[in-house]
N, CA and C of each residue as an Amber inpcrd file, in Angstrom:
protein
   474
 134.5610000 129.7380000  -4.5670000 135.5170000 130.4130000  -5.4190000
 134.8060000 131.1920000  -6.5220000 133.8070000 130.5570000  -7.1340000
 133.0540000 131.2180000  -8.1900000 132.2880000 132.4160000  -7.6400000
 131.7980000 132.2810000  -6.4170000 131.0620000 133.3850000  -5.7990000
 131.9630000 134.5980000  -5.5800000 133.1920000 134.3660000  -5.1780000
 134.1420000 135.4630000  -4.9690000 134.4430000 136.1670000  -6.2910000
 134.5980000 135.3910000  -7.3550000 134.8710000 135.9710000  -8.6690000
 133.6740000 136.7810000  -9.1530000 132.4710000 136.2710000  -8.9640000
 131.2810000 136.9850000  -9.4050000 131.0430000 138.2550000  -8.5880000
 131.4140000 138.2470000  -7.3070000 131.2770000 139.4470000  -6.4960000
 132.2050000 140.5530000  -6.9820000 133.3450000 140.1790000  -7.4990000
 134.3470000 141.1530000  -7.9290000 134.4370000 141.2440000  -9.4490000
 133.3700000 140.8860000 -10.1340000 133.3710000 140.8780000 -11.5960000
 133.5640000 142.2770000 -12.1720000 133.0880000 143.3110000 -11.4780000
 133.2000000 144.6740000 -12.0040000 134.6470000 145.1450000 -12.0710000
 135.5550000 144.4900000 -11.3640000 136.9590000 144.8770000 -11.4140000
 137.6340000 144.4410000 -12.7110000 137.1020000 143.4440000 -13.3880000
 137.7360000 142.9290000 -14.6070000 137.7750000 143.9820000 -15.7190000
 136.6530000 144.6360000 -16.0640000 136.7590000 145.6870000 -17.0930000
 137.6280000 146.8640000 -16.6550000 137.6420000 147.1500000 -15.3640000
 138.4730000 148.2430000 -14.8680000 139.9450000 147.9080000 -15.0670000
 140.3250000 146.6870000 -14.7700000 141.7240000 146.2680000 -14.9400000
 142.0960000 146.2490000 -16.4190000 141.1560000 145.8350000 -17.2770000
 141.4240000 145.8420000 -18.7190000 141.6350000 147.2680000 -19.2180000
 140.7850000 148.2050000 -18.7660000 140.9610000 149.6120000 -19.1470000
 142.2920000 150.1570000 -18.6400000 142.6510000 149.7930000 -17.4110000
 143.8870000 150.2780000 -16.8240000 145.0990000 149.7760000 -17.6050000
 145.1210000 148.5020000 -17.9360000 146.2520000 147.9440000 -18.6660000
 146.3120000 148.4680000 -20.1010000 145.1480000 148.7120000 -20.7040000
 145.1220000 149.2960000 -22.0480000 145.7110000 150.6950000 -22.0340000
 145.3020000 151.5020000 -21.0620000 145.8410000 152.8580000 -20.9550000
 147.3350000 152.8600000 -20.7000000 147.8000000 151.9690000 -19.8280000
 149.2310000 151.8860000 -19.5500000 150.0080000 151.4500000 -20.7880000
 149.4620000 150.4900000 -21.5350000 150.1180000 150.0350000 -22.7550000
 150.2230000 151.1620000 -23.7800000 149.1520000 151.9440000 -23.9300000
 149.1700000 153.0400000 -24.9090000 150.2100000 154.0860000 -24.5070000
 150.3130000 154.3810000 -23.2210000 151.2970000 155.3710000 -22.7630000
 152.7200000 154.8800000 -23.0380000 152.9730000 153.6040000 -22.8290000
 154.3270000 153.0730000 -22.9790000 154.6660000 152.7780000 -24.4380000
 153.7340000 152.2290000 -25.2020000 154.0550000 151.6760000 -26.5190000
 154.0470000 152.6870000 -27.6530000 153.3240000 153.7750000 -27.5470000
 153.1990000 154.6800000 -28.6880000 154.1930000 155.8290000 -28.5810000
 154.5510000 156.3790000 -29.7400000 155.4590000 157.5090000 -29.7840000
 154.7600000 158.8240000 -30.0480000 153.4850000 158.7710000 -30.3630000
 152.7130000 159.9730000 -30.6490000 152.2680000 160.5970000 -29.3290000
 152.5200000 161.8940000 -29.1710000 152.2170000 162.5570000 -27.8990000
 150.7200000 162.6500000 -27.6220000 149.9100000 162.8380000 -28.6440000
 148.4570000 162.9090000 -28.4430000 147.9240000 161.5410000 -28.0210000
 148.4380000 160.4850000 -28.6470000 148.0170000 159.1380000 -28.2560000
 148.4300000 158.8260000 -26.8210000 149.5690000 159.3320000 -26.4200000
 149.9890000 159.1530000 -25.0220000 149.0380000 159.8520000 -24.0640000
 148.6050000 161.0420000 -24.4190000 147.6440000 161.7560000 -23.5620000
 146.3070000 161.0180000 -23.5040000 145.8990000 160.4300000 -24.6160000
 144.6640000 159.6360000 -24.6240000 144.8280000 158.4100000 -23.7270000
 145.9720000 157.7390000 -23.8080000 146.2380000 156.5940000 -22.9390000
 146.2730000 156.9870000 -21.4760000 146.8480000 158.1480000 -21.1840000
 146.8850000 158.6360000 -19.8090000 145.4790000 158.9270000 -19.3000000
 144.6460000 159.4950000 -20.1460000 143.2550000 159.7550000 -19.7580000
 142.4890000 158.4500000 -19.5460000 142.7470000 157.4630000 -20.3640000
 142.1060000 156.1580000 -20.2010000 142.5280000 155.5000000 -18.8860000
 143.8110000 155.5620000 -18.5760000 144.3110000 155.0250000 -17.3140000
 143.6800000 155.7630000 -16.1350000 143.6030000 157.0710000 -16.2440000
 143.0350000 157.8940000 -15.1830000 141.5550000 157.5720000 -14.9770000
 140.8230000 157.3830000 -16.0440000 139.4090000 157.0360000 -15.9400000
 139.2250000 155.6800000 -15.2760000 140.1130000 154.7470000 -15.5720000
 139.9950000 153.4340000 -14.9280000 140.2570000 153.5350000 -13.4260000
 141.1530000 154.4090000 -13.0150000 141.3800000 154.6140000 -11.5810000
 140.1540000 155.2380000 -10.9330000 139.5110000 156.1750000 -11.6240000
 138.2710000 156.7770000 -11.1030000 137.2190000 155.6940000 -10.8940000
 137.0500000 154.8380000 -11.8890000 136.0670000 153.7610000 -11.7840000
 136.4050000 152.7960000 -10.6570000 137.6800000 152.5370000 -10.4580000
 138.1020000 151.6530000  -9.3760000 137.7140000 152.2270000  -8.0190000
 137.9860000 153.4980000  -7.8040000 137.6360000 154.1120000  -6.5180000
 136.1310000 154.1970000  -6.3160000 135.3940000 154.4970000  -7.3690000
 133.9350000 154.5650000  -7.2450000 133.3660000 153.1920000  -6.9480000
 133.9070000 152.1630000  -7.5900000 133.4380000 150.8010000  -7.3460000
 133.7190000 150.3700000  -5.9100000 134.8880000 150.7070000  -5.4100000
 135.2180000 150.3400000  -4.0320000 134.3990000 151.1370000  -3.0240000
 134.0160000 152.3580000  -3.3800000 133.2750000 153.2010000  -2.4540000
 131.7800000 152.9340000  -2.4220000 131.2770000 152.1120000  -3.3310000
 129.8460000 151.8200000  -3.3850000 129.4610000 150.8510000  -2.2850000
 128.4260000 151.2090000  -1.5150000 127.8830000 150.3390000  -0.4790000
 126.4750000 149.9560000  -0.9150000 126.2560000 148.6830000  -1.2140000
 124.9450000 148.2460000  -1.6480000 123.9850000 148.2960000  -0.4720000
 122.8670000 148.9490000  -0.6780000 121.8790000 149.1200000   0.3920000
 122.2000000 150.2880000   1.2960000 123.2870000 150.9960000   1.0070000
 123.6890000 152.1220000   1.8390000 122.8750000 153.3610000   1.5040000
 122.6810000 154.1700000   2.5220000 121.9500000 155.4240000   2.3560000
 122.9210000 156.5840000   2.4890000 122.5240000 157.7590000   2.0120000
 123.3840000 158.9220000   2.2020000 123.5470000 159.2080000   3.6930000
 124.6970000 159.6700000   4.1120000 124.9330000 159.8910000   5.5380000
 124.3120000 161.1860000   6.0410000 123.0030000 161.2670000   5.9070000
 122.2580000 162.4270000   6.3770000 121.2920000 161.9360000   7.4410000
 121.4570000 162.4180000   8.6450000 120.5870000 162.0230000   9.7510000
 119.5540000 163.1250000   9.9250000 118.3090000 162.7770000   9.7080000
 117.2360000 163.7610000   9.8020000 116.8710000 163.9790000  11.2640000
 116.6780000 165.2460000  11.6300000 116.2420000 165.5850000  12.9820000
 114.7270000 165.5050000  13.0740000 114.1900000 165.8120000  14.2550000
 112.7330000 165.8020000  14.4050000 112.1420000 167.1080000  13.8680000
 110.8450000 167.2670000  13.9760000 110.1520000 168.4270000  13.4190000
 110.4570000 169.7050000  14.1950000 111.0160000 169.5960000  15.3900000
 111.2880000 170.7720000  16.2120000 112.7000000 171.2990000  16.0200000
 113.4020000 170.8430000  14.9920000 114.7300000 171.3800000  14.7300000
 115.8540000 170.5410000  15.2900000 115.8220000 169.2740000  15.0890000
 116.9280000 168.4170000  15.4850000 116.8520000 167.9960000  16.9300000
 117.9570000 168.0440000  17.6360000 118.0380000 167.5660000  19.0070000
 117.4800000 168.5590000  20.0080000 117.1220000 169.7410000  19.5740000
 116.5910000 170.7380000  20.5100000 115.2610000 170.2810000  21.0950000
 114.5350000 169.4500000  20.3910000 113.2400000 168.9770000  20.8740000
 113.3680000 168.0770000  22.0840000 114.4920000 167.3980000  22.2480000
 114.6570000 166.5210000  23.4050000 114.7140000 167.3260000  24.6900000
 115.3910000 168.4480000  24.6640000 115.4420000 169.3050000  25.8380000
 114.0830000 169.8960000  26.1360000 113.3260000 170.2060000  25.0980000
 111.9900000 170.7420000  25.2930000 111.0700000 169.6810000  25.8950000
 111.2490000 168.4060000  25.4860000 110.4530000 167.3310000  26.0760000
 110.7310000 167.2060000  27.5650000 111.9940000 167.2950000  27.9540000
 112.3440000 167.1730000  29.3680000 111.7970000 168.3500000  30.1590000
 111.8450000 169.5340000  29.5780000 111.3370000 170.7090000  30.2770000
 109.8190000 170.7010000  30.3390000 109.1630000 170.0660000  29.4000000
 107.7000000 170.0580000  29.3680000 107.1130000 169.0530000  30.3410000
 107.9430000 168.3400000  31.0610000 107.4210000 167.4330000  32.0660000
 107.5360000 165.9750000  31.6910000 108.1390000 165.6650000  30.5790000
 108.2860000 164.2680000  30.2040000 109.4110000 163.5990000  30.9840000
 110.3430000 164.3880000  31.4810000 111.4140000 163.8400000  32.2980000
 112.6570000 163.5610000  31.4910000 113.7640000 163.5970000  32.1780000
 115.0540000 163.3750000  31.5320000 115.1970000 161.9350000  31.0810000
 114.5220000 161.0100000  31.8020000 114.6250000 159.6030000  31.4160000
 113.9940000 159.3550000  30.0510000 112.8530000 159.9890000  29.7940000
 112.1740000 159.8180000  28.5090000 113.0030000 160.4090000  27.3820000
 113.6050000 161.5690000  27.6290000 114.4400000 162.1940000  26.6060000
 115.6760000 161.3410000  26.3400000 116.2830000 160.7960000  27.3960000
 117.4640000 159.9450000  27.2250000 117.0890000 158.6530000  26.5120000
 115.9200000 158.0950000  26.8270000 115.4630000 156.8790000  26.1540000
 115.2240000 157.1130000  24.6820000 114.6500000 158.2840000  24.3410000
 114.4050000 158.6210000  22.9460000 115.7350000 158.8060000  22.2070000
 116.7100000 159.4340000  22.8710000 118.0240000 159.6320000  22.2520000
 118.7220000 158.2960000  22.0340000 118.6000000 157.3840000  22.9910000
 119.2100000 156.0600000  22.8390000 118.5360000 155.2800000  21.7210000
 117.2200000 155.4230000  21.6090000 116.4830000 154.7340000  20.5400000
 116.9050000 155.2800000  19.1780000 117.0800000 156.5890000  19.0900000
 117.5130000 157.2010000  17.8360000 118.9290000 156.7360000  17.4860000
 119.8100000 156.6860000  18.4800000 121.1790000 156.2280000  18.2320000
 121.1930000 154.7680000  17.8000000 120.3460000 153.9440000  18.3870000
 120.2730000 152.5320000  18.0000000 119.7520000 152.4050000  16.5740000
 118.7570000 153.2310000  16.2180000 118.2040000 153.2030000  14.8710000
 119.2600000 153.6400000  13.8560000 120.0570000 154.6350000  14.2050000
 121.1060000 155.1170000  13.3130000 122.1740000 154.0470000  13.1330000
 122.4760000 153.2850000  14.1860000 123.5060000 152.2540000  14.1030000
 123.0790000 151.0920000  13.2160000 121.7750000 150.8610000  13.0530000
 121.2900000 149.7560000  12.2340000 121.3860000 150.0360000  10.7410000
 121.3780000 151.2880000  10.3600000 121.3550000 151.6590000   8.9490000
 122.7810000 151.6560000   8.3950000 122.9410000 151.1070000   7.2000000
 124.2390000 151.1230000   6.5280000 124.3610000 152.4240000   5.7430000
 125.3450000 153.2040000   6.0900000 125.5740000 154.4720000   5.4060000
 126.7370000 154.3270000   4.4370000 126.6240000 154.9950000   3.3030000
 127.7200000 154.9870000   2.3380000 128.6530000 156.1500000   2.6520000
 129.9120000 155.9260000   2.4030000 130.9290000 156.9330000   2.6750000
 131.0080000 157.8820000   1.4810000 130.7940000 159.1800000   1.6810000
 130.8380000 160.1130000   0.5470000 132.2520000 160.5180000   0.1460000
 133.2400000 160.1820000   0.9370000 134.6020000 160.6320000   0.6660000
 135.1650000 160.1550000  -0.6770000 135.0170000 158.8800000  -1.0730000
 135.5570000 158.4900000  -2.3860000 134.9260000 159.2650000  -3.5450000
 133.6460000 159.5320000  -3.4560000 132.9810000 160.2580000  -4.5410000
 133.4540000 161.7050000  -4.6050000 133.6610000 162.3190000  -3.4480000
 134.1520000 163.6930000  -3.4140000 135.5770000 163.7550000  -3.9560000
 136.3940000 162.7890000  -3.5810000 137.7620000 162.7620000  -4.0850000
 137.7990000 162.5620000  -5.5950000 136.8970000 161.7470000  -6.1090000
 136.8640000 161.5090000  -7.5500000 136.4120000 162.7640000  -8.2930000
 135.4530000 163.4870000  -7.7430000 135.0430000 164.7430000  -8.3830000
 136.2170000 165.7100000  -8.4720000 136.9810000 165.8020000  -7.4080000
 138.1670000 166.6570000  -7.4230000 139.1930000 166.1380000  -8.4210000
 139.3880000 164.8330000  -8.4660000 140.3650000 164.2490000  -9.3910000
 139.9550000 164.4470000 -10.8420000 138.6570000 164.4380000 -11.1240000
 138.1900000 164.6810000 -12.4970000 138.5420000 166.0940000 -12.9290000
 138.3310000 167.0470000 -12.0560000 138.6650000 168.4420000 -12.3800000
 140.1640000 168.5860000 -12.6140000 140.9680000 167.9900000 -11.7420000
 142.4210000 168.0520000 -11.9060000 142.8470000 167.3350000 -13.1920000
 142.2110000 166.2080000 -13.4950000 142.5350000 165.4680000 -14.7100000
 142.2270000 166.2360000 -15.9800000 141.0880000 166.9210000 -16.0050000
 140.7340000 167.7230000 -17.1820000 141.7200000 168.8780000 -17.3490000
 142.0890000 169.5080000 -16.2440000 143.0580000 170.6060000 -16.3190000
 144.4190000 170.1050000 -16.7860000 144.8410000 168.9560000 -16.2920000
 146.1190000 168.3860000 -16.7020000 146.1090000 168.0050000 -18.1820000
 144.9990000 167.4510000 -18.6380000 144.8830000 167.1090000 -20.0600000
 144.9310000 168.3660000 -20.9300000 144.2990000 169.4370000 -20.4810000
 144.3270000 170.6900000 -21.2450000 145.7430000 171.2510000 -21.3260000
 146.4820000 171.2030000 -20.2200000 147.8720000 171.6660000 -20.2360000
 148.7180000 170.7790000 -21.1430000 148.5010000 169.4730000 -21.0850000
 149.2390000 168.5580000 -21.9520000 148.9720000 168.8170000 -23.4210000
 147.7150000 169.0440000 -23.7670000 147.3920000 169.3330000 -25.1670000
 147.9710000 170.6720000 -25.6120000 147.9890000 171.6490000 -24.7160000
 148.6050000 172.9330000 -25.0460000 150.1040000 172.7640000 -25.2830000
 150.7490000 171.9320000 -24.4710000 152.1720000 171.6560000 -24.6840000
 152.4190000 170.9260000 -26.0020000 151.5370000 170.0210000 -26.3660000
 151.6730000 169.3140000 -27.6420000 151.5550000 170.3010000 -28.8010000
 150.6480000 171.2580000 -28.7030000 150.5140000 172.2730000 -29.7530000
 151.7990000 173.0920000 -29.8710000 152.3700000 173.5070000 -28.7390000
 153.6170000 174.2760000 -28.7640000 154.7790000 173.4400000 -29.3140000
 154.8370000 172.1600000 -28.9520000 155.8940000 171.2850000 -29.4750000
 155.7470000 171.1390000 -30.9780000 154.5210000 171.0120000 -31.4580000
 154.2670000 170.9000000 -32.9050000 154.6940000 172.1710000 -33.6300000
 154.4370000 173.3240000 -33.0210000 154.8480000 174.5850000 -33.6390000
 156.3670000 174.7220000 -33.6730000 157.0320000 174.2650000 -32.6100000
 158.4810000 174.4360000 -32.5230000 159.2450000 173.4100000 -33.3580000
 158.8030000 172.1570000 -33.3540000 159.5550000 171.0850000 -34.0170000
 158.9290000 170.6010000 -35.3170000 157.6540000 170.8710000 -35.5220000
 157.0000000 170.4130000 -36.7430000 156.4910000 168.9880000 -36.6710000
 156.6050000 168.3460000 -35.5330000 156.1420000 166.9690000 -35.3780000
 155.7510000 166.7220000 -33.9230000 154.9810000 165.6530000 -33.7200000
 154.6480000 165.2410000 -32.3530000 155.0290000 163.7830000 -32.1090000
 155.8290000 163.2340000 -33.0180000 156.3160000 161.8680000 -32.8670000
 157.5790000 161.8800000 -32.0170000 157.6680000 160.9540000 -31.0860000
 158.7580000 160.9150000 -30.1190000 160.1170000 160.7000000 -30.7830000
 160.2000000 159.8110000 -31.7490000 161.4750000 159.5350000 -32.4160000
 161.9960000 160.7650000 -33.1620000 161.1070000 161.4600000 -33.8510000
 161.5180000 162.6540000 -34.5870000 161.9320000 163.7700000 -33.6360000
 161.2460000 163.8690000 -32.4880000 161.6260000 164.8820000 -31.4960000
 162.9990000 164.5830000 -30.9080000 163.2730000 163.3100000 -30.6220000
 164.5930000 162.9300000 -30.1080000 165.6900000 163.2030000 -31.1330000
 165.4230000 162.9110000 -32.3960000 166.4070000 163.1680000 -33.4570000
 166.6610000 164.6610000 -33.6140000 165.6080000 165.4650000 -33.5250000
 165.7690000 166.9150000 -33.6450000 166.5590000 167.4720000 -32.4720000
 166.2910000 166.9830000 -31.2720000 167.0450000 167.4360000 -30.1030000
 168.5140000 167.0210000 -30.2070000 168.7600000 165.8210000 -30.6910000
 170.1340000 165.3350000 -30.8320000 170.8950000 166.1760000 -31.8510000
 170.2330000 166.5050000 -32.9450000 170.9120000 167.3120000 -33.9680000
 171.1590000 168.7250000 -33.4660000 170.3010000 169.2550000 -32.6170000
 170.5340000 170.5690000 -32.0310000 171.7000000 170.5410000 -31.0520000
 171.8530000 169.4790000 -30.3020000 172.9300000 169.3630000 -29.3120000
 174.2860000 169.1770000 -29.9760000 174.3290000 168.3810000 -31.0120000
 175.6100000 168.0800000 -31.6570000 175.9490000 169.0480000 -32.7640000
 174.9710000 169.8060000 -33.2360000 175.2220000 170.7600000 -34.3200000
 175.2100000 170.1260000 -35.6860000 174.8770000 168.8710000 -35.7730000
 174.8450000 168.1920000 -37.0870000 173.4390000 168.2800000 -37.6550000
 173.3460000 168.2300000 -38.9510000 172.0470000 168.2670000 -39.6350000
 171.7370000 166.8720000 -40.1180000 170.7560000 166.2480000 -39.5310000
 170.3760000 164.8850000 -39.9450000 169.0590000 164.9220000 -40.6450000
């Protein structure tokens, strides 16, 4: 049981960051603080995906060819008199060697890079909206914005 907890210890700070960000988004009335909480939550999700995508001992999924330009050398070996059996044996040996190596999946990292770009753009749009709301209403507090909207709808001055 302790071994399982220690293997997954890196998830504990991620969950703490995630819950902190969610709490800030829900509990505060300030729009800038909400955007900060949203960014914190988003960063914790990035860390979660990167942590899950990490393969210890894994290598990049790049298979190096031979000095003659990849698999083209196998056909040249067969044509040079080594025989098709030798070329097939070499190909099988290479495939067996490739199967023994643990490769890391690059997809989570690529997705996170894309998500970071989208997150920065979304944060910039959110901050621009907060600036416009501040110019229009004079405040960025949620309660004051609700009161101002209510007074505009009912025509009363509060």
